[in-house]
C-alpha positions as CSV (number, residue, x, y, z in Angstrom):
1,M,23.8,-51.7,2.4
2,D,24.3,-54.3,0.3
3,L,27.5,-54.5,-2.0
4,H,25.8,-56.3,-4.7
5,H,22.7,-54.1,-4.8
6,P,24.0,-50.4,-3.7
7,Y,21.2,-47.9,-2.7
8,L,20.5,-44.7,-0.4
9,I,18.2,-45.0,2.2
10,G,15.1,-42.5,2.1
11,D,16.7,-40.1,4.7
12,C,19.8,-39.7,3.0
13,L,18.3,-39.4,-0.3
14,I,16.1,-36.4,1.5
15,H,19.0,-34.9,2.8
16,I,21.1,-35.0,-0.5
17,F,18.3,-33.5,-2.0
18,T,18.3,-30.4,0.3
19,F,20.9,-28.9,-1.9
20,L,19.2,-29.0,-5.1
21,T,16.9,-26.4,-7.0
22,E,13.4,-26.8,-7.7
23,E,14.4,-27.6,-11.0
24,D,17.0,-30.2,-10.5
25,L,14.2,-32.0,-7.9
26,I,12.0,-32.6,-10.4
27,S,14.0,-34.3,-12.5
28,A,15.8,-36.5,-10.0
29,S,11.9,-37.6,-9.1
30,S,11.8,-39.0,-12.6
31,V,15.1,-41.1,-12.2
32,C,13.6,-44.3,-9.7
33,K,11.1,-45.3,-8.1
34,A,13.0,-44.2,-4.4
35,W,13.8,-41.2,-6.0
36,H,10.6,-40.2,-6.7
37,E,9.2,-40.9,-3.2
38,A,12.3,-38.8,-1.7
39,A,11.2,-35.8,-4.1
40,E,7.8,-35.9,-3.1
41,T,8.3,-35.6,0.5
42,P,6.0,-32.4,1.6
43,W,9.3,-31.5,4.2
44,L,11.5,-30.7,1.3
45,W,8.9,-28.5,-0.7
46,R,7.8,-27.2,2.7
47,R,11.6,-25.9,3.4
48,M,12.1,-24.4,-0.1
49,C,8.5,-22.4,0.5
50,L,9.6,-21.2,3.5
51,Q,13.0,-20.1,2.4
52,R,12.0,-18.2,-0.1
53,W,9.0,-16.5,1.3
54,S,9.3,-16.7,4.8
55,F,5.6,-16.4,5.2
56,C,2.8,-19.0,3.7
57,N,-0.9,-19.7,3.4
58,L,-0.7,-22.5,5.5
59,A,-5.2,-22.5,5.7
60,V,-5.0,-22.9,1.1
61,L,-2.8,-26.1,1.4
62,G,-5.7,-28.4,2.9
63,S,-9.7,-27.5,3.4
64,E,-12.8,-29.2,3.3
65,Q,-13.2,-28.6,-0.3
66,V,-9.9,-29.8,-1.6
67,S,-6.6,-30.6,-0.3
68,H,-2.9,-29.2,-1.9
69,S,0.5,-29.9,-1.4
70,W,3.6,-28.2,-0.3
71,K,5.0,-29.0,-4.1
72,S,1.8,-27.5,-6.1
73,Y,2.1,-24.6,-3.6
74,F,5.4,-23.9,-4.2
75,L,5.0,-24.7,-8.5
76,R,1.9,-22.6,-8.4
77,R,3.3,-19.3,-6.8
78,C,6.5,-19.5,-8.7
79,H,4.8,-19.6,-11.7
80,L,2.5,-16.4,-10.8
81,E,5.5,-14.6,-10.0
82,M,7.1,-15.2,-13.5
83,K,3.8,-14.0,-15.2
84,M,3.9,-11.0,-12.9
85,T,7.5,-10.1,-13.6
86,K,7.6,-10.5,-16.8
87,G,4.1,-9.5,-17.7
88,T,4.3,-10.8,-21.6
89,T,0.9,-11.2,-23.5
90,G,-1.5,-14.0,-21.9
91,G,0.6,-13.9,-18.6
92,Y,-2.8,-11.5,-17.6
93,I,-6.1,-10.6,-18.2
94,C,-6.8,-7.1,-18.5
95,K,-10.8,-5.7,-18.2
96,S,-12.2,-2.0,-18.4
97,L,-14.4,-1.0,-16.1
98,R,-16.6,1.8,-17.1
99,G,-19.7,2.8,-15.0
100,H,-18.3,6.4,-13.5
101,T,-19.3,9.3,-15.4
102,G,-17.1,11.6,-13.7
103,S,-13.8,11.9,-12.0
104,V,-12.1,8.8,-9.9
105,V,-10.8,10.4,-6.7
106,G,-10.2,7.0,-4.5
107,L,-9.4,3.5,-5.5
108,V,-9.0,0.8,-2.7
109,Y,-9.2,-3.1,-2.6
110,L,-12.1,-4.7,-0.3
111,Q,-11.0,-7.9,-1.2
112,G,-7.9,-8.3,-2.2
113,N,-4.7,-11.4,-2.6
114,S,-2.8,-10.6,0.3
115,A,0.8,-10.3,-0.7
116,Q,1.9,-11.9,2.6
117,L,-0.2,-15.0,2.6
118,P,-1.9,-15.5,-0.9
119,D,-4.7,-17.8,-1.8
120,L,-3.4,-19.1,-5.4
121,W,-6.5,-21.2,-5.7
122,N,-9.6,-19.0,-5.0
123,S,-8.3,-15.4,-5.6
124,S,-11.2,-13.3,-6.5
125,A,-10.7,-9.4,-6.1
126,I,-13.0,-6.9,-5.3
127,V,-12.4,-3.0,-5.8
128,C,-14.1,0.3,-4.6
129,S,-13.8,3.3,-6.7
130,A,-15.3,6.8,-5.4
131,S,-15.8,9.9,-8.2
132,T,-17.3,13.4,-8.4
133,D,-20.4,12.1,-10.3
134,G,-20.8,11.6,-6.7
135,T,-21.0,7.5,-6.1
136,V,-19.2,4.7,-4.9
137,R,-19.1,1.6,-6.7
138,A,-17.6,-1.7,-5.9
139,W,-16.4,-4.4,-8.7
140,N,-15.3,-7.8,-9.5
141,I,-12.0,-7.2,-11.5
142,Q,-11.9,-10.8,-12.4
143,N,-15.2,-10.4,-14.6
144,G,-15.1,-6.9,-14.8
145,E,-18.8,-7.0,-13.0
146,L,-20.3,-4.1,-11.2
147,L,-21.7,-5.6,-7.4
148,W,-23.0,-2.3,-6.1
149,C,-23.3,1.4,-6.5
150,S,-24.5,3.8,-3.9
151,P,-27.1,6.7,-4.7
152,V,-26.0,9.7,-5.9
153,Q,-24.6,12.4,-3.8
154,S,-22.5,15.7,-3.6
155,P,-19.1,15.5,-5.7
156,L,-17.2,13.2,-3.7
157,T,-13.5,14.0,-3.0
158,G,-12.3,11.6,-1.1
159,L,-11.9,7.4,-0.3
160,V,-10.6,4.7,2.0
161,S,-11.3,1.4,3.5
162,D,-11.1,0.5,7.2
163,E,-8.3,-1.8,8.2
164,K,-10.3,-4.7,8.1
165,R,-11.8,-4.1,5.0
166,E,-15.6,-4.2,6.3
167,V,-16.7,-0.8,5.5
168,V,-15.3,2.1,3.2
169,I,-15.6,5.8,4.0
170,T,-16.4,9.0,1.7
171,A,-16.0,12.4,1.8
172,D,-18.0,14.6,-0.3
173,S,-17.5,18.7,-1.5
174,T,-19.9,19.6,1.3
175,G,-17.4,18.0,3.8
176,L,-20.1,15.1,4.4
177,I,-18.6,12.0,6.0
178,K,-20.3,8.7,5.2
179,I,-19.5,5.0,5.7
180,W,-20.7,2.4,3.5
181,Q,-21.0,-1.2,4.3
182,C,-18.5,-3.4,1.8
183,Q,-20.8,-6.3,1.1
184,T,-24.1,-4.6,0.2
185,G,-22.8,-0.7,-0.3
186,Q,-25.7,0.5,2.5
187,E,-24.9,3.4,4.2
188,V,-24.4,3.4,8.0
189,A,-23.6,6.4,9.1
190,S,-22.8,10.2,8.5
191,F,-21.4,13.1,9.8
192,S,-20.7,16.7,8.2
193,T,-17.7,18.8,8.6
194,A,-18.7,21.3,6.7
195,S,-15.2,21.8,5.2
196,P,-15.1,21.4,1.4
197,Y,-11.7,19.4,1.5
198,C,-11.4,16.5,4.2
199,T,-8.5,13.9,4.2
200,L,-9.6,10.5,5.9
201,L,-7.3,8.1,8.1
202,Q,-9.4,5.0,9.6
203,Y,-7.2,2.6,12.4
204,N,-8.4,0.6,15.0
205,I,-6.5,0.7,18.8
206,S,-7.7,-2.9,19.9
207,N,-10.9,-3.5,19.4
208,D,-11.9,0.2,19.2
209,W,-12.6,1.7,15.5
210,F,-11.3,5.6,14.9
211,L,-11.6,8.1,12.1
212,S,-9.4,11.1,12.3
213,V,-10.7,13.7,9.4
214,G,-8.2,16.7,8.3
215,T,-10.1,19.7,7.3
216,S,-9.6,22.4,4.9
217,Q,-9.9,24.7,8.0
218,G,-6.5,23.1,9.2
219,S,-8.1,20.8,12.0
220,V,-8.4,17.5,12.7
221,C,-11.7,15.9,13.9
222,T,-11.8,12.2,15.5
223,L,-14.7,10.4,15.4
224,A,-15.3,6.9,16.8
225,G,-17.4,3.9,16.2
226,S,-19.4,3.0,13.5
227,A,-22.0,5.8,14.9
228,L,-18.9,8.5,14.1
229,T,-19.6,9.8,17.3
230,K,-17.1,13.2,17.6
231,K,-14.0,12.6,20.5
232,S,-12.1,15.3,19.9
233,S,-10.6,18.0,17.3
234,I,-7.0,19.8,17.4
235,M,-6.2,23.0,15.2
236,V,-2.8,21.8,13.6
237,C,-2.6,24.2,10.4
238,D,-4.9,27.2,10.8
239,S,-6.5,28.2,7.5
240,F,-4.5,25.3,5.5
241,N,-5.6,22.4,3.9
242,V,-4.7,19.5,6.4
243,N,-3.4,17.1,3.3
244,V,-1.1,15.0,5.2
245,L,-2.3,13.0,7.8
246,I,-1.1,9.4,8.9
247,V,-0.6,6.8,11.7
248,S,2.3,5.2,12.9
249,P,2.1,1.2,13.2
250,D,1.9,1.1,16.7
251,K,-1.0,3.7,16.5
252,K,0.2,5.7,18.9
253,W,0.9,8.8,16.9
254,I,-0.7,10.7,14.2
255,T,1.5,12.9,12.2
256,A,-0.6,15.6,10.3
257,G,0.3,18.7,8.2
258,T,0.0,20.8,5.3
259,K,1.6,20.8,1.9
260,N,0.3,24.5,1.0
261,N,2.5,26.1,3.5
262,D,6.5,25.7,3.4
263,D,6.7,28.2,6.4
264,L,4.6,25.9,8.7
265,S,6.0,22.4,10.4
266,P,4.1,19.5,10.5
267,K,2.6,18.3,14.0
268,V,3.0,14.9,15.7
269,I,0.0,14.3,18.2
270,F,-0.5,11.6,20.8
271,T,-3.3,9.6,19.6
272,E,-4.9,8.6,23.0
273,S,-5.1,12.0,23.7
274,L,-7.2,12.5,20.8
275,T,-9.9,9.4,20.9
276,S,-10.1,9.6,24.8
277,P,-9.9,13.3,25.4
278,S,-9.6,14.8,29.1
279,E,-11.8,17.5,29.7
280,D,-8.9,19.5,31.4
281,E,-6.3,19.1,29.0
282,D,-5.4,19.6,24.9
283,P,-4.5,16.6,23.2
284,L,-0.7,16.1,23.7
285,C,0.4,17.7,20.2
286,Q,4.4,18.7,19.5
287,S,5.8,20.1,16.2
288,V,8.1,18.4,14.2
289,P,11.7,20.3,13.9
290,V,11.5,21.1,10.1
291,T,9.8,23.9,8.0
292,G,7.2,22.8,5.5
293,C,6.0,19.4,4.8
294,Q,6.2,18.1,1.2
295,A,5.6,14.2,2.0
296,A,5.7,12.1,5.2
297,V,5.6,8.4,6.0
298,F,5.8,5.8,8.9
299,I,8.6,3.1,8.6
300,P,5.7,-0.2,8.9
301,T,8.8,-2.5,10.6
302,Q,9.3,0.1,13.6
303,P,6.8,1.4,16.0
304,A,7.3,5.0,15.8
305,R,9.8,6.3,13.1
306,L,8.8,9.0,10.9
307,A,10.5,10.0,7.9
308,I,9.7,13.5,6.5
309,I,10.5,15.1,2.8
310,H,10.6,18.9,3.8
311,C,12.4,22.2,2.5
312,N,15.9,22.6,3.2
313,G,17.0,26.4,3.1
314,R,16.4,27.4,-1.0
315,P,12.5,26.7,-1.5
316,N,14.0,24.2,-4.5
317,N,16.0,22.3,-2.0
318,K,14.7,19.8,-0.3
319,A,16.2,17.0,2.5
320,L,14.6,14.0,3.8
321,T,14.8,13.5,7.4
322,V,14.0,10.8,9.7
323,F,12.9,11.1,13.3
324,D,12.0,8.5,16.3
325,V,8.9,9.9,18.0
326,S,8.5,9.0,22.0
327,I,6.8,10.0,24.9
328,K,8.5,11.2,28.3
329,K,5.9,10.9,31.5
330,A,6.7,13.1,34.4
331,K,4.6,12.8,37.6
332,Y,2.4,15.6,36.5
333,K,2.8,16.0,32.9
334,S,3.7,13.9,30.0
335,E,6.1,15.3,26.9
336,I,6.2,13.9,23.2
337,Q,9.8,13.7,22.1
338,V,11.0,14.0,18.2
339,Q,14.5,12.5,18.2
340,Q,16.1,13.1,14.4
341,V,18.0,9.8,13.8
342,E,18.9,10.6,10.0
343,S,18.9,13.8,7.9
344,F,20.4,14.2,4.2
345,P,19.8,16.2,1.2
346,L,18.1,14.8,-1.7
347,T,19.3,15.0,-5.5
348,M,16.2,15.8,-6.9
349,D,16.2,18.4,-9.8
350,S,12.2,18.2,-9.6
351,M,10.7,21.7,-9.3
352,S,7.5,19.7,-8.7
353,S,5.4,20.1,-5.2
354,H,3.9,17.0,-6.2
355,I,6.3,13.9,-4.5
356,L,4.7,10.8,-3.9
357,L,6.8,9.0,-0.4
358,E,6.3,5.2,0.5
359,A,8.6,2.9,2.8
360,K,9.2,-0.7,1.9
361,D,11.1,-1.4,4.9
362,S,13.0,-0.6,8.3
363,N,15.2,0.9,5.7
364,C,14.3,1.5,2.1
365,I,12.6,5.1,1.3
366,V,10.7,4.9,-2.0
367,L,10.1,8.3,-3.9
368,A,8.8,9.9,-6.9
369,A,8.4,13.4,-8.4
370,D,8.3,14.0,-12.4
371,Q,8.9,11.3,-14.2
372,Q,11.7,9.9,-12.0
373,L,11.5,7.0,-9.2
374,W,14.1,7.1,-6.6
375,V,14.7,4.3,-3.8
376,Y,17.0,6.0,-1.0
377,S,18.2,3.9,2.1
378,L,17.3,5.5,5.5
379,K,21.1,6.9,5.9
380,G,20.5,8.7,2.7
381,A,22.6,6.1,0.0
382,L,20.9,6.3,-3.3
383,L,19.9,2.6,-3.9
384,A,18.5,2.8,-7.5
385,S,17.2,5.6,-9.8
386,F,14.6,5.2,-12.7
387,K,13.3,7.5,-15.4
388,D,10.8,4.7,-17.1
389,H,8.0,7.3,-17.9
390,A,7.8,10.1,-20.4
391,M,5.3,12.2,-18.4
392,P,4.7,13.3,-14.6
393,I,4.1,9.7,-12.3
394,S,1.0,10.5,-10.8
395,A,0.7,7.5,-8.2
396,I,2.5,5.1,-7.0
397,C,1.8,1.5,-4.7
398,V,4.5,-0.3,-3.2
399,D,4.5,-4.0,-1.2
400,S,6.9,-6.4,-0.6
401,F,7.1,-7.9,-4.2
402,R,7.1,-5.0,-6.5
403,V,6.5,-1.1,-7.2
404,V,3.8,-0.2,-9.4
405,T,4.3,3.8,-11.0
406,A,0.8,5.3,-12.6
407,S,1.9,8.1,-15.0
408,R,0.2,11.1,-17.2
409,D,1.5,8.8,-20.3
410,L,-0.9,6.5,-19.5
411,S,1.4,3.4,-18.4
412,L,1.8,1.3,-15.3
413,R,5.5,0.7,-15.2
414,V,6.2,-2.4,-13.0
415,L,9.6,-3.2,-10.9
416,T,10.0,-6.1,-8.6
417,W,12.2,-6.4,-5.7
418,R,15.2,-8.3,-5.7
419,K,17.7,-9.4,-2.6
420,D,21.2,-9.1,-3.6
421,R,24.2,-10.5,-1.3
422,S,26.7,-7.8,-1.9
423,D,24.3,-4.9,-2.5
424,G,21.2,-6.1,0.1
425,L,17.6,-5.0,-1.3
426,T,17.7,-3.9,-4.7
427,L,14.9,-2.4,-7.2
428,E,14.5,-3.9,-10.8
429,S,12.5,-2.0,-13.6
430,Q,10.6,-5.2,-15.8
431,Y,7.8,-3.8,-17.8
432,H,5.5,-1.3,-19.0
433,L,1.4,-2.2,-18.4
434,L,-0.6,-0.1,-21.2
435,G,-3.6,2.0,-20.3
436,G,-5.5,2.4,-24.1
437,S,-5.9,5.1,-26.7
438,H,-4.3,8.4,-25.5
439,T,-7.2,9.8,-28.0
440,M,-9.6,8.8,-25.2
441,S,-7.7,9.4,-22.1
442,R,-5.5,11.8,-20.6
443,G,-3.5,9.3,-18.3
444,F,-3.4,7.5,-15.3
445,T,-4.3,9.1,-11.9
446,H,-4.5,6.6,-9.1
447,V,-3.0,3.3,-8.5
448,S,-3.6,-0.2,-6.2
449,C,-2.6,-3.4,-6.2
450,D,-2.8,-6.6,-4.5
451,Y,-0.4,-9.9,-4.4
452,S,-1.7,-11.0,-8.1
453,S,-3.7,-7.8,-9.9
454,I,-3.2,-3.9,-10.1
455,V,-6.0,-1.6,-10.8
456,A,-5.6,2.1,-11.9
457,S,-8.2,4.7,-12.7
458,A,-7.4,6.3,-16.3
459,E,-8.7,10.3,-17.0
460,G,-11.2,10.3,-19.4
461,K,-11.5,12.7,-22.2
462,D,-14.6,12.9,-22.1
463,G,-14.8,13.4,-18.4
464,K,-15.4,9.9,-17.8
465,D,-13.0,8.0,-15.9
466,V,-12.3,4.2,-16.5
467,L,-10.6,1.7,-13.9
468,K,-8.4,-0.7,-16.1
469,A,-7.6,-3.7,-14.1
470,Y,-4.8,-6.6,-14.7
471,S,-5.4,-9.9,-13.3
472,F,-2.4,-12.0,-13.3
473,T,-3.5,-16.0,-13.2
474,S,-1.7,-18.9,-11.6
């Protein structure tokens, strides 16, 4: 260092700048040329991106058409999250998607902005809706454009998309299952279950595609491939609707049950015995040691950890019990083991049987009933509770950034996750998104979201439901 002209070499400046916030780093870059060059070092901004989000969409930083920097990625994503957190007028665009002449029974994203790897420059979300008017419709939610509409059939009762969002699957009131190509709306295949009510569950195992269907007779029918070839059928709750049907993250287990009978236990089924059944043996199935099943969810970060809300003694008393599911293989026979991990009573004063349950990570359960929302740890600690709505919550959507609740009061409530050093993960209530006029609508019935948009269905008083799409821009 020259004592008459002291300065810091570039590497020293860069090291010092690692202790600065983004605001201070931007300020430092305007001091002089040397500071500007150090503050613009891509490594600094890459470090801040990965510290804040862990995963970043590297593909959007450089492409054949345009090249972006780690700094622009960081600032753009921060700006988008600020808009999504505040929800102020001008921070989002709201579109009303009209066209259905019946009630919306399902709503899924065909193309969205991934919460893990968001594209901050070229987001173009497409959602698909199914209705009792017998049609499936695909929409571009940014411009409110209807992309395609299926031919009219019997009233639809359910809708799901496959894991890769290449097709959507519908069920109608006659039990007819159909697959539709996402890009064009062309019908791919169909299968009749002869059930007036069906619960749909799609999953992939390796490169093989499967669909399990819960029927109103209490059975689970498993179909394979784009031709919907029947592989197996198993009875899980005779003569009652199978309205609980979920698959574990490792795809080894399916939980099936009914909410309609508090004396019946949900079942855990070994998926392989449904998708590759043996001619000599029945599918491998085991009852979960609880009675009744108000709601169930697999913990997303665990291979086979199951949480169930069930009856606890008296009818209005409910408990949440967590199980680990595994298989014990013997020389001639395999057995399913369902081992209790935790169990605790719920402090709900709700009489409602409409309970919504989602899992955030390895230790966070989100549940809603009536107007209330609760966040529990898996050990039963109440982490947060909210009563932001004036009427019952009808649907919830949970991702890594936020929780969105839809209510019959015709509003959406947005809550965001925050990591606290002392208390760990907490949820903070932020703002309402309003759905329009109560003279025209009875309230929201479904909600879904990706990283930068929220879509919900509003029940029309004239019987014609409308989709409300809220797009946040960066």
